[in-house]
N, C-alpha and C positions, 0 to 999 in steps of 0.2 A: 975155469971160468967163476967168477964171483958174483954174487947178486949184490947190488947196491943196497946199502942200509937206508931205508927212507928217514927222513928228518923227522924229529919228534914233534908232535902236534900239542901245541899250547892253546889251551881254551879256558874260558871263564875267568879271564883277567878282569874283565868289566872297563877295560880302558881302551882308547884309540891309540893307533900306533903313534909314537913320538910325543904323546901328551903325558905319560906317567912320570917322566923325569922332572916336569915343571909343577906337578901337583904339590900344593902346600900341605903340609901336616894338619890334619884335622884334629880337634880335641875329642875325646871319646863321648859317646853319648851320655846324656845325664836327662834327669826330669826336664821336660818342656824343651828339648832340643836334641834332634837327631840330624847328623850332618853326613853327606856323601859326596863323593868326588862324581863329576861327570865330565865328559869330554869338554875341555876349555874352561872348566870352572867348578861350581858347587851347587847341590840342591840341599836345602834346609828344610826340615818339618820341624815346626816350633809353635809353642804356646807363647803369644806375644807378652814379654815382660821386659823391663829395663835391661836386665841380664842378657836375655837371648838377643834382644835386638842389638845390644852393642857388639856381641859376638859375631852375628851375621853380617853386620855393616863392616866390621873389621876384616872378618874373612873374605867378603866379597871383594874389597879392595885388593886385598893379598892376591886372591886367585886370579883376578883380572891382570894384575901386574905380572905375576908369574907366567901367564899364558900370552905375554907379548902385547896388551893393551896398553896404549900410552898413559902416562900419568894424568894427563888432563881429562881424557875419556873415562878412565877408571874412576876418577873423582866425581865426574858428572854422573857416571852410573851409580856411584853409592848415594848421591844426593837424590836421584830419581828413586831408588830403592827405599830411602828414608821416607819420602813423600807417599809412596804407595803403601808401605806399612802403616804410616800415620793415618791416611784415608781409610785404610781397612779397620783399624782400631776405632776411629771415630763412627764407622757405619755399624761395626759389629760388636763393639764394647771390648772391655779390658780382657785379656787372657783368651782372645780368639785364637783358634788353631789356623795356622797359615803354612802354606808350602810356598817357598821362595826358590827360585832359579835365577842364577847369575852365571853367564858364560860368554866367552869370546864367539864371535860370529863373524863371517864374511871379512876376511883381512884383519882388521884390529878394532871393528866395532864391538860394542858390548850390548848384550841382550839381558834384560832384567824383566822377570815376570814374577807377580804375586797372585796365589789363589787364596780366595777367601770362601766362607760358607754361605754367603747370601748373594744368590745368583740375581736377584731382582733389585738390589740396592746399588744403583749406578752412580760414579761420581757425577756431580752436577756443579756447575759454575753459579756463584751468587748473583751475578748480574751487576755487580759493583766493579768498576775497572780496578785492576790490581794495583794501580798507582795512586789510587784514592786514599787520602789521609783517614777516611771513613771505613775502609776495609779492614775488617778485624781478623778475616780469614779468607780463603779462596785464592791465595796466591800459588798454592801448590800445583794447581792444574795448569795455570799460566806457565810456571817454571817447567812442568813436565812437557808442555807443548814446544817450548823453546828448546830443552835439552833432547827431547825424543819426538819429534813431529811424527804423525801418523800412528800413535800408539793405539792399540787395540783392546776390545774388551769381548770374550768369547765365553760361552758356557764351558764349564769343565766338570769332571766327575764329581767334584766336591763343592761345586758352587759356580764361580767364575773365575777366569783368569785374565788379568791385566798385563799385557805385554808391551815392553818399550824397547826400541832399538836406539841406543845412544850412538851416532855416527862418530867415527874416529876423527879426531881433531886434526885440522890442516887439510 
């Protein structure tokens, strides 16, 4: 009588079953940018600069598409990400440290979250209608309302987290 050999245990892979095959390759860490895979997407720790923002926006789109988010929803999520990062830079100043999370959720919805270090500085509307010729800014929050209604702001360990769910197109 032989004793069955137990199957080997694999631990510490850091990925959810079925997602690793779809993860896009990430560039190695560099000053101001540290990227990690997460189930269905990416997490980026960055210092806001033109270079890091370009990389994160591009990888956000690539990661969402790789995880089955349709192109229209993925592009809308990238636009929401750009607006959230722009708001954080306007509120906190250039070279602000940010944490960005982008991933697929619930079918093919996309989730975009940006953490910044100022918990008390909340995005505010200007009061001027977004379609007014006199509006110099303030259209970003209206755009976020349209693309990700019901977005939230909550305290986070590093300040605040603004989270948006972009519903799947169709």
